[in-house]
mmCIF entry with sequence, helices, sheets and N, C-alpha, C, O atoms, coordinates in Angstrom:
data_MODEL
# 
_entry.id   MODEL 
# 
_entity.id                         1 
_entity.type                       polymer 
_entity.pdbx_number_of_molecules   1 
# 
_entity_poly.entity_id                      1 
_entity_poly.type                           'polypeptide(L)' 
_entity_poly.nstd_linkage                   no 
_entity_poly.nstd_monomer                   no 
_entity_poly.pdbx_seq_one_letter_code       MVKLRHVKDHMLTTEGRRLALERHHFMESFFARFVREYDGEL 
_entity_poly.pdbx_seq_one_letter_code_can   MVKLRHVKDHMLTTEGRRLALERHHFMESFFARFVREYDGEL 
_entity_poly.pdbx_strand_id                 A 
# 
loop_
_entity_poly_seq.entity_id 
_entity_poly_seq.num 
_entity_poly_seq.mon_id 
_entity_poly_seq.hetero 
1 1  MET n 
1 2  VAL n 
1 3  LYS n 
1 4  LEU n 
1 5  ARG n 
1 6  HIS n 
1 7  VAL n 
1 8  LYS n 
1 9  ASP n 
1 10 HIS n 
1 11 MET n 
1 12 LEU n 
1 13 THR n 
1 14 THR n 
1 15 GLU n 
1 16 GLY n 
1 17 ARG n 
1 18 ARG n 
1 19 LEU n 
1 20 ALA n 
1 21 LEU n 
1 22 GLU n 
1 23 ARG n 
1 24 HIS n 
1 25 HIS n 
1 26 PHE n 
1 27 MET n 
1 28 GLU n 
1 29 SER n 
1 30 PHE n 
1 31 PHE n 
1 32 ALA n 
1 33 ARG n 
1 34 PHE n 
1 35 VAL n 
1 36 ARG n 
1 37 GLU n 
1 38 TYR n 
1 39 ASP n 
1 40 GLY n 
1 41 GLU n 
1 42 LEU n 
# 
_struct_asym.id          A 
_struct_asym.entity_id   1 
# 
loop_
_struct_conf.conf_type_id 
_struct_conf.id 
_struct_conf.pdbx_PDB_helix_id 
_struct_conf.beg_label_comp_id 
_struct_conf.beg_label_asym_id 
_struct_conf.beg_label_seq_id 
_struct_conf.pdbx_beg_PDB_ins_code 
_struct_conf.end_label_comp_id 
_struct_conf.end_label_asym_id 
_struct_conf.end_label_seq_id 
_struct_conf.pdbx_end_PDB_ins_code 
_struct_conf.beg_auth_comp_id 
_struct_conf.beg_auth_asym_id 
_struct_conf.beg_auth_seq_id 
_struct_conf.end_auth_comp_id 
_struct_conf.end_auth_asym_id 
_struct_conf.end_auth_seq_id 
_struct_conf.pdbx_PDB_helix_class 
_struct_conf.details 
_struct_conf.pdbx_PDB_helix_length 
HELX_P HELX_P1 AA1 LEU A 4  ? HIS A 10 ? LEU A 4  HIS A 10 5 ? 7  
HELX_P HELX_P2 AA2 THR A 14 ? TYR A 38 ? THR A 14 TYR A 38 1 ? 25 
# 
_struct_conf_type.id          HELX_P 
_struct_conf_type.criteria    ? 
_struct_conf_type.reference   ? 
# 
loop_
_atom_site.group_PDB 
_atom_site.id 
_atom_site.type_symbol 
_atom_site.label_atom_id 
_atom_site.label_alt_id 
_atom_site.label_comp_id 
_atom_site.label_asym_id 
_atom_site.label_entity_id 
_atom_site.label_seq_id 
_atom_site.pdbx_PDB_ins_code 
_atom_site.Cartn_x 
_atom_site.Cartn_y 
_atom_site.Cartn_z 
_atom_site.occupancy 
_atom_site.B_iso_or_equiv 
_atom_site.pdbx_formal_charge 
_atom_site.auth_seq_id 
_atom_site.auth_comp_id 
_atom_site.auth_asym_id 
_atom_site.auth_atom_id 
_atom_site.pdbx_PDB_model_num 
ATOM 1   N N  . MET A 1 1  ? -50.954 47.023 40.826 1.00 0.00 ? 1  MET A N  1 
ATOM 2   C CA . MET A 1 1  ? -52.186 47.754 40.689 1.00 0.00 ? 1  MET A CA 1 
ATOM 3   C C  . MET A 1 1  ? -51.990 49.236 40.991 1.00 0.00 ? 1  MET A C  1 
ATOM 4   O O  . MET A 1 1  ? -52.717 50.074 40.458 1.00 0.00 ? 1  MET A O  1 
ATOM 5   N N  . VAL A 1 2  ? -51.049 49.559 41.812 1.00 0.00 ? 2  VAL A N  1 
ATOM 6   C CA . VAL A 1 2  ? -50.858 50.953 42.202 1.00 0.00 ? 2  VAL A CA 1 
ATOM 7   C C  . VAL A 1 2  ? -50.568 51.822 40.985 1.00 0.00 ? 2  VAL A C  1 
ATOM 8   O O  . VAL A 1 2  ? -51.139 52.904 40.855 1.00 0.00 ? 2  VAL A O  1 
ATOM 9   N N  . LYS A 1 3  ? -49.697 51.372 40.100 1.00 0.00 ? 3  LYS A N  1 
ATOM 10  C CA . LYS A 1 3  ? -49.390 52.160 38.906 1.00 0.00 ? 3  LYS A CA 1 
ATOM 11  C C  . LYS A 1 3  ? -50.581 52.231 37.966 1.00 0.00 ? 3  LYS A C  1 
ATOM 12  O O  . LYS A 1 3  ? -50.839 53.279 37.373 1.00 0.00 ? 3  LYS A O  1 
ATOM 13  N N  . LEU A 1 4  ? -51.306 51.138 37.822 1.00 0.00 ? 4  LEU A N  1 
ATOM 14  C CA . LEU A 1 4  ? -52.453 51.116 36.922 1.00 0.00 ? 4  LEU A CA 1 
ATOM 15  C C  . LEU A 1 4  ? -53.572 52.032 37.393 1.00 0.00 ? 4  LEU A C  1 
ATOM 16  O O  . LEU A 1 4  ? -54.383 52.489 36.588 1.00 0.00 ? 4  LEU A O  1 
ATOM 17  N N  . ARG A 1 5  ? -53.619 52.298 38.673 1.00 0.00 ? 5  ARG A N  1 
ATOM 18  C CA . ARG A 1 5  ? -54.674 53.150 39.232 1.00 0.00 ? 5  ARG A CA 1 
ATOM 19  C C  . ARG A 1 5  ? -54.635 54.557 38.636 1.00 0.00 ? 5  ARG A C  1 
ATOM 20  O O  . ARG A 1 5  ? -55.667 55.228 38.600 1.00 0.00 ? 5  ARG A O  1 
ATOM 21  N N  . HIS A 1 6  ? -53.486 55.018 38.173 1.00 0.00 ? 6  HIS A N  1 
ATOM 22  C CA . HIS A 1 6  ? -53.333 56.391 37.699 1.00 0.00 ? 6  HIS A CA 1 
ATOM 23  C C  . HIS A 1 6  ? -53.419 56.536 36.186 1.00 0.00 ? 6  HIS A C  1 
ATOM 24  O O  . HIS A 1 6  ? -53.358 57.656 35.677 1.00 0.00 ? 6  HIS A O  1 
ATOM 25  N N  . VAL A 1 7  ? -53.557 55.453 35.464 1.00 0.00 ? 7  VAL A N  1 
ATOM 26  C CA . VAL A 1 7  ? -53.592 55.518 34.001 1.00 0.00 ? 7  VAL A CA 1 
ATOM 27  C C  . VAL A 1 7  ? -54.729 56.411 33.522 1.00 0.00 ? 7  VAL A C  1 
ATOM 28  O O  . VAL A 1 7  ? -54.546 57.206 32.600 1.00 0.00 ? 7  VAL A O  1 
ATOM 29  N N  . LYS A 1 8  ? -55.887 56.287 34.132 1.00 0.00 ? 8  LYS A N  1 
ATOM 30  C CA . LYS A 1 8  ? -57.062 57.058 33.705 1.00 0.00 ? 8  LYS A CA 1 
ATOM 31  C C  . LYS A 1 8  ? -56.816 58.565 33.765 1.00 0.00 ? 8  LYS A C  1 
ATOM 32  O O  . LYS A 1 8  ? -57.425 59.322 33.009 1.00 0.00 ? 8  LYS A O  1 
ATOM 33  N N  . ASP A 1 9  ? -55.949 58.993 34.639 1.00 0.00 ? 9  ASP A N  1 
ATOM 34  C CA . ASP A 1 9  ? -55.681 60.422 34.797 1.00 0.00 ? 9  ASP A CA 1 
ATOM 35  C C  . ASP A 1 9  ? -54.750 60.977 33.725 1.00 0.00 ? 9  ASP A C  1 
ATOM 36  O O  . ASP A 1 9  ? -54.573 62.192 33.628 1.00 0.00 ? 9  ASP A O  1 
ATOM 37  N N  . HIS A 1 10 ? -54.159 60.105 32.925 1.00 0.00 ? 10 HIS A N  1 
ATOM 38  C CA . HIS A 1 10 ? -53.181 60.546 31.934 1.00 0.00 ? 10 HIS A CA 1 
ATOM 39  C C  . HIS A 1 10 ? -53.667 60.402 30.498 1.00 0.00 ? 10 HIS A C  1 
ATOM 40  O O  . HIS A 1 10 ? -52.894 60.613 29.564 1.00 0.00 ? 10 HIS A O  1 
ATOM 41  N N  . MET A 1 11 ? -54.926 60.049 30.309 1.00 0.00 ? 11 MET A N  1 
ATOM 42  C CA . MET A 1 11 ? -55.469 59.921 28.964 1.00 0.00 ? 11 MET A CA 1 
ATOM 43  C C  . MET A 1 11 ? -55.702 61.311 28.377 1.00 0.00 ? 11 MET A C  1 
ATOM 44  O O  . MET A 1 11 ? -56.142 62.225 29.075 1.00 0.00 ? 11 MET A O  1 
ATOM 45  N N  . LEU A 1 12 ? -55.402 61.460 27.083 1.00 0.00 ? 12 LEU A N  1 
ATOM 46  C CA . LEU A 1 12 ? -55.471 62.776 26.455 1.00 0.00 ? 12 LEU A CA 1 
ATOM 47  C C  . LEU A 1 12 ? -56.752 63.018 25.672 1.00 0.00 ? 12 LEU A C  1 
ATOM 48  O O  . LEU A 1 12 ? -57.157 64.168 25.503 1.00 0.00 ? 12 LEU A O  1 
ATOM 49  N N  . THR A 1 13 ? -57.390 61.974 25.198 1.00 0.00 ? 13 THR A N  1 
ATOM 50  C CA . THR A 1 13 ? -58.595 62.148 24.389 1.00 0.00 ? 13 THR A CA 1 
ATOM 51  C C  . THR A 1 13 ? -59.837 61.779 25.198 1.00 0.00 ? 13 THR A C  1 
ATOM 52  O O  . THR A 1 13 ? -59.757 61.069 26.200 1.00 0.00 ? 13 THR A O  1 
ATOM 53  N N  . THR A 1 14 ? -60.964 62.270 24.747 1.00 0.00 ? 14 THR A N  1 
ATOM 54  C CA . THR A 1 14 ? -62.226 61.957 25.416 1.00 0.00 ? 14 THR A CA 1 
ATOM 55  C C  . THR A 1 14 ? -62.483 60.462 25.399 1.00 0.00 ? 14 THR A C  1 
ATOM 56  O O  . THR A 1 14 ? -62.854 59.876 26.416 1.00 0.00 ? 14 THR A O  1 
ATOM 57  N N  . GLU A 1 15 ? -62.285 59.845 24.242 1.00 0.00 ? 15 GLU A N  1 
ATOM 58  C CA . GLU A 1 15 ? -62.507 58.401 24.122 1.00 0.00 ? 15 GLU A CA 1 
ATOM 59  C C  . GLU A 1 15 ? -61.521 57.623 24.989 1.00 0.00 ? 15 GLU A C  1 
ATOM 60  O O  . GLU A 1 15 ? -61.895 56.630 25.614 1.00 0.00 ? 15 GLU A O  1 
ATOM 61  N N  . GLY A 1 16 ? -60.281 58.059 25.033 1.00 0.00 ? 16 GLY A N  1 
ATOM 62  C CA . GLY A 1 16 ? -59.285 57.405 25.876 1.00 0.00 ? 16 GLY A CA 1 
ATOM 63  C C  . GLY A 1 16 ? -59.662 57.479 27.344 1.00 0.00 ? 16 GLY A C  1 
ATOM 64  O O  . GLY A 1 16 ? -59.534 56.497 28.076 1.00 0.00 ? 16 GLY A O  1 
ATOM 65  N N  . ARG A 1 17 ? -60.128 58.651 27.775 1.00 0.00 ? 17 ARG A N  1 
ATOM 66  C CA . ARG A 1 17 ? -60.559 58.811 29.170 1.00 0.00 ? 17 ARG A CA 1 
ATOM 67  C C  . ARG A 1 17 ? -61.763 57.930 29.475 1.00 0.00 ? 17 ARG A C  1 
ATOM 68  O O  . ARG A 1 17 ? -61.842 57.333 30.548 1.00 0.00 ? 17 ARG A O  1 
ATOM 69  N N  . ARG A 1 18 ? -62.703 57.847 28.532 1.00 0.00 ? 18 ARG A N  1 
ATOM 70  C CA . ARG A 1 18 ? -63.894 57.026 28.736 1.00 0.00 ? 18 ARG A CA 1 
ATOM 71  C C  . ARG A 1 18 ? -63.520 55.557 28.892 1.00 0.00 ? 18 ARG A C  1 
ATOM 72  O O  . ARG A 1 18 ? -63.976 54.888 29.819 1.00 0.00 ? 18 ARG A O  1 
ATOM 73  N N  . LEU A 1 19 ? -62.687 55.058 27.979 1.00 0.00 ? 19 LEU A N  1 
ATOM 74  C CA . LEU A 1 19 ? -62.258 53.659 28.055 1.00 0.00 ? 19 LEU A CA 1 
ATOM 75  C C  . LEU A 1 19 ? -61.461 53.388 29.326 1.00 0.00 ? 19 LEU A C  1 
ATOM 76  O O  . LEU A 1 19 ? -61.658 52.369 29.988 1.00 0.00 ? 19 LEU A O  1 
ATOM 77  N N  . ALA A 1 20 ? -60.568 54.300 29.658 1.00 0.00 ? 20 ALA A N  1 
ATOM 78  C CA . ALA A 1 20 ? -59.745 54.119 30.854 1.00 0.00 ? 20 ALA A CA 1 
ATOM 79  C C  . ALA A 1 20 ? -60.604 54.112 32.112 1.00 0.00 ? 20 ALA A C  1 
ATOM 80  O O  . ALA A 1 20 ? -60.328 53.358 33.045 1.00 0.00 ? 20 ALA A O  1 
ATOM 81  N N  . LEU A 1 21 ? -61.635 54.937 32.148 1.00 0.00 ? 21 LEU A N  1 
ATOM 82  C CA . LEU A 1 21 ? -62.505 54.974 33.318 1.00 0.00 ? 21 LEU A CA 1 
ATOM 83  C C  . LEU A 1 21 ? -63.291 53.673 33.451 1.00 0.00 ? 21 LEU A C  1 
ATOM 84  O O  . LEU A 1 21 ? -63.436 53.147 34.554 1.00 0.00 ? 21 LEU A O  1 
ATOM 85  N N  . GLU A 1 22 ? -63.801 53.149 32.331 1.00 0.00 ? 22 GLU A N  1 
ATOM 86  C CA . GLU A 1 22 ? -64.492 51.853 32.359 1.00 0.00 ? 22 GLU A CA 1 
ATOM 87  C C  . GLU A 1 22 ? -63.571 50.762 32.886 1.00 0.00 ? 22 GLU A C  1 
ATOM 88  O O  . GLU A 1 22 ? -63.960 49.964 33.739 1.00 0.00 ? 22 GLU A O  1 
ATOM 89  N N  . ARG A 1 23 ? -62.362 50.734 32.377 1.00 0.00 ? 23 ARG A N  1 
ATOM 90  C CA . ARG A 1 23 ? -61.400 49.704 32.793 1.00 0.00 ? 23 ARG A CA 1 
ATOM 91  C C  . ARG A 1 23 ? -60.973 49.899 34.238 1.00 0.00 ? 23 ARG A C  1 
ATOM 92  O O  . ARG A 1 23 ? -60.707 48.929 34.948 1.00 0.00 ? 23 ARG A O  1 
ATOM 93  N N  . HIS A 1 24 ? -60.907 51.147 34.674 1.00 0.00 ? 24 HIS A N  1 
ATOM 94  C CA . HIS A 1 24 ? -60.559 51.438 36.060 1.00 0.00 ? 24 HIS A CA 1 
ATOM 95  C C  . HIS A 1 24 ? -61.629 50.878 37.002 1.00 0.00 ? 24 HIS A C  1 
ATOM 96  O O  . HIS A 1 24 ? -61.312 50.266 38.022 1.00 0.00 ? 24 HIS A O  1 
ATOM 97  N N  . HIS A 1 25 ? -62.895 51.096 36.647 1.00 0.00 ? 25 HIS A N  1 
ATOM 98  C CA . HIS A 1 25 ? -63.989 50.565 37.473 1.00 0.00 ? 25 HIS A CA 1 
ATOM 99  C C  . HIS A 1 25 ? -63.952 49.040 37.505 1.00 0.00 ? 25 HIS A C  1 
ATOM 100 O O  . HIS A 1 25 ? -64.165 48.430 38.553 1.00 0.00 ? 25 HIS A O  1 
ATOM 101 N N  . PHE A 1 26 ? -63.681 48.429 36.354 1.00 0.00 ? 26 PHE A N  1 
ATOM 102 C CA . PHE A 1 26 ? -63.574 46.969 36.299 1.00 0.00 ? 26 PHE A CA 1 
ATOM 103 C C  . PHE A 1 26 ? -62.448 46.491 37.214 1.00 0.00 ? 26 PHE A C  1 
ATOM 104 O O  . PHE A 1 26 ? -62.621 45.539 37.975 1.00 0.00 ? 26 PHE A O  1 
ATOM 105 N N  . MET A 1 27 ? -61.297 47.155 37.138 1.00 0.00 ? 27 MET A N  1 
ATOM 106 C CA . MET A 1 27 ? -60.142 46.770 37.939 1.00 0.00 ? 27 MET A CA 1 
ATOM 107 C C  . MET A 1 27 ? -60.445 46.908 39.436 1.00 0.00 ? 27 MET A C  1 
ATOM 108 O O  . MET A 1 27 ? -60.081 46.034 40.223 1.00 0.00 ? 27 MET A O  1 
ATOM 109 N N  . GLU A 1 28 ? -61.104 47.993 39.827 1.00 0.00 ? 28 GLU A N  1 
ATOM 110 C CA . GLU A 1 28 ? -61.456 48.171 41.239 1.00 0.00 ? 28 GLU A CA 1 
ATOM 111 C C  . GLU A 1 28 ? -62.376 47.053 41.719 1.00 0.00 ? 28 GLU A C  1 
ATOM 112 O O  . GLU A 1 28 ? -62.186 46.511 42.807 1.00 0.00 ? 28 GLU A O  1 
ATOM 113 N N  . SER A 1 29 ? -63.372 46.711 40.905 1.00 0.00 ? 29 SER A N  1 
ATOM 114 C CA . SER A 1 29 ? -64.305 45.633 41.273 1.00 0.00 ? 29 SER A CA 1 
ATOM 115 C C  . SER A 1 29 ? -63.585 44.299 41.371 1.00 0.00 ? 29 SER A C  1 
ATOM 116 O O  . SER A 1 29 ? -63.812 43.525 42.301 1.00 0.00 ? 29 SER A O  1 
ATOM 117 N N  . PHE A 1 30 ? -62.715 44.037 40.403 1.00 0.00 ? 30 PHE A N  1 
ATOM 118 C CA . PHE A 1 30 ? -61.976 42.780 40.377 1.00 0.00 ? 30 PHE A CA 1 
ATOM 119 C C  . PHE A 1 30 ? -61.136 42.624 41.643 1.00 0.00 ? 30 PHE A C  1 
ATOM 120 O O  . PHE A 1 30 ? -61.185 41.581 42.295 1.00 0.00 ? 30 PHE A O  1 
ATOM 121 N N  . PHE A 1 31 ? -60.369 43.651 41.991 1.00 0.00 ? 31 PHE A N  1 
ATOM 122 C CA . PHE A 1 31 ? -59.488 43.538 43.146 1.00 0.00 ? 31 PHE A CA 1 
ATOM 123 C C  . PHE A 1 31 ? -60.258 43.530 44.461 1.00 0.00 ? 31 PHE A C  1 
ATOM 124 O O  . PHE A 1 31 ? -59.828 42.889 45.420 1.00 0.00 ? 31 PHE A O  1 
ATOM 125 N N  . ALA A 1 32 ? -61.381 44.226 44.520 1.00 0.00 ? 32 ALA A N  1 
ATOM 126 C CA . ALA A 1 32 ? -62.207 44.168 45.733 1.00 0.00 ? 32 ALA A CA 1 
ATOM 127 C C  . ALA A 1 32 ? -62.714 42.744 45.941 1.00 0.00 ? 32 ALA A C  1 
ATOM 128 O O  . ALA A 1 32 ? -62.689 42.231 47.059 1.00 0.00 ? 32 ALA A O  1 
ATOM 129 N N  . ARG A 1 33 ? -63.174 42.107 44.866 1.00 0.00 ? 33 ARG A N  1 
ATOM 130 C CA . ARG A 1 33 ? -63.652 40.723 44.975 1.00 0.00 ? 33 ARG A CA 1 
ATOM 131 C C  . ARG A 1 33 ? -62.492 39.782 45.311 1.00 0.00 ? 33 ARG A C  1 
ATOM 132 O O  . ARG A 1 33 ? -62.642 38.880 46.135 1.00 0.00 ? 33 ARG A O  1 
ATOM 133 N N  . PHE A 1 34 ? -61.344 39.992 44.677 1.00 0.00 ? 34 PHE A N  1 
ATOM 134 C CA . PHE A 1 34 ? -60.169 39.165 44.932 1.00 0.00 ? 34 PHE A CA 1 
ATOM 135 C C  . PHE A 1 34 ? -59.803 39.191 46.416 1.00 0.00 ? 34 PHE A C  1 
ATOM 136 O O  . PHE A 1 34 ? -59.536 38.148 47.012 1.00 0.00 ? 34 PHE A O  1 
ATOM 137 N N  . VAL A 1 35 ? -59.793 40.375 47.003 1.00 0.00 ? 35 VAL A N  1 
ATOM 138 C CA . VAL A 1 35 ? -59.445 40.512 48.420 1.00 0.00 ? 35 VAL A CA 1 
ATOM 139 C C  . VAL A 1 35 ? -60.475 39.806 49.291 1.00 0.00 ? 35 VAL A C  1 
ATOM 140 O O  . VAL A 1 35 ? -60.112 39.137 50.258 1.00 0.00 ? 35 VAL A O  1 
ATOM 141 N N  . ARG A 1 36 ? -61.767 39.948 48.956 1.00 0.00 ? 36 ARG A N  1 
ATOM 142 C CA . ARG A 1 36 ? -62.808 39.264 49.733 1.00 0.00 ? 36 ARG A CA 1 
ATOM 143 C C  . ARG A 1 36 ? -62.646 37.749 49.637 1.00 0.00 ? 36 ARG A C  1 
ATOM 144 O O  . ARG A 1 36 ? -62.802 37.044 50.633 1.00 0.00 ? 36 ARG A O  1 
ATOM 145 N N  . GLU A 1 37 ? -62.336 37.250 48.450 1.00 0.00 ? 37 GLU A N  1 
ATOM 146 C CA . GLU A 1 37 ? -62.120 35.805 48.292 1.00 0.00 ? 37 GLU A CA 1 
ATOM 147 C C  . GLU A 1 37 ? -60.900 35.358 49.085 1.00 0.00 ? 37 GLU A C  1 
ATOM 148 O O  . GLU A 1 37 ? -60.935 34.329 49.759 1.00 0.00 ? 37 GLU A O  1 
ATOM 149 N N  . TYR A 1 38 ? -59.834 36.123 49.004 1.00 0.00 ? 38 TYR A N  1 
ATOM 150 C CA . TYR A 1 38 ? -58.602 35.794 49.711 1.00 0.00 ? 38 TYR A CA 1 
ATOM 151 C C  . TYR A 1 38 ? -58.835 35.759 51.224 1.00 0.00 ? 38 TYR A C  1 
ATOM 152 O O  . TYR A 1 38 ? -58.286 34.914 51.931 1.00 0.00 ? 38 TYR A O  1 
ATOM 153 N N  . ASP A 1 39 ? -59.654 36.686 51.701 1.00 0.00 ? 39 ASP A N  1 
ATOM 154 C CA . ASP A 1 39 ? -59.955 36.750 53.133 1.00 0.00 ? 39 ASP A CA 1 
ATOM 155 C C  . ASP A 1 39 ? -61.004 35.727 53.558 1.00 0.00 ? 39 ASP A C  1 
ATOM 156 O O  . ASP A 1 39 ? -61.339 35.640 54.739 1.00 0.00 ? 39 ASP A O  1 
ATOM 157 N N  . GLY A 1 40 ? -61.524 34.955 52.612 1.00 0.00 ? 40 GLY A N  1 
ATOM 158 C CA . GLY A 1 40 ? -62.496 33.916 52.921 1.00 0.00 ? 40 GLY A CA 1 
ATOM 159 C C  . GLY A 1 40 ? -63.913 34.420 53.127 1.00 0.00 ? 40 GLY A C  1 
ATOM 160 O O  . GLY A 1 40 ? -64.737 33.729 53.726 1.00 0.00 ? 40 GLY A O  1 
ATOM 161 N N  . GLU A 1 41 ? -64.200 35.606 52.641 1.00 0.00 ? 41 GLU A N  1 
ATOM 162 C CA . GLU A 1 41 ? -65.530 36.183 52.822 1.00 0.00 ? 41 GLU A CA 1 
ATOM 163 C C  . GLU A 1 41 ? -66.512 35.732 51.745 1.00 0.00 ? 41 GLU A C  1 
ATOM 164 O O  . GLU A 1 41 ? -67.720 35.896 51.915 1.00 0.00 ? 41 GLU A O  1 
ATOM 165 N N  . LEU A 1 42 ? -66.033 35.179 50.664 1.00 0.00 ? 42 LEU A N  1 
ATOM 166 C CA . LEU A 1 42 ? -66.915 34.701 49.586 1.00 0.00 ? 42 LEU A CA 1 
ATOM 167 C C  . LEU A 1 42 ? -66.857 33.202 49.488 1.00 0.00 ? 42 LEU A C  1 
ATOM 168 O O  . LEU A 1 42 ? -67.530 32.612 48.643 1.00 0.00 ? 42 LEU A O  1 
# 
């Protein structure tokens, strides 16, 4: 995940940045939930 976190910063087009930002938010939400599940909080 560490490498994927920076993809959004390297997009060259407006559309690429928009898509990368959407996917970045999805990835952050996914991993936050994953950690909570792993820790037994969900």
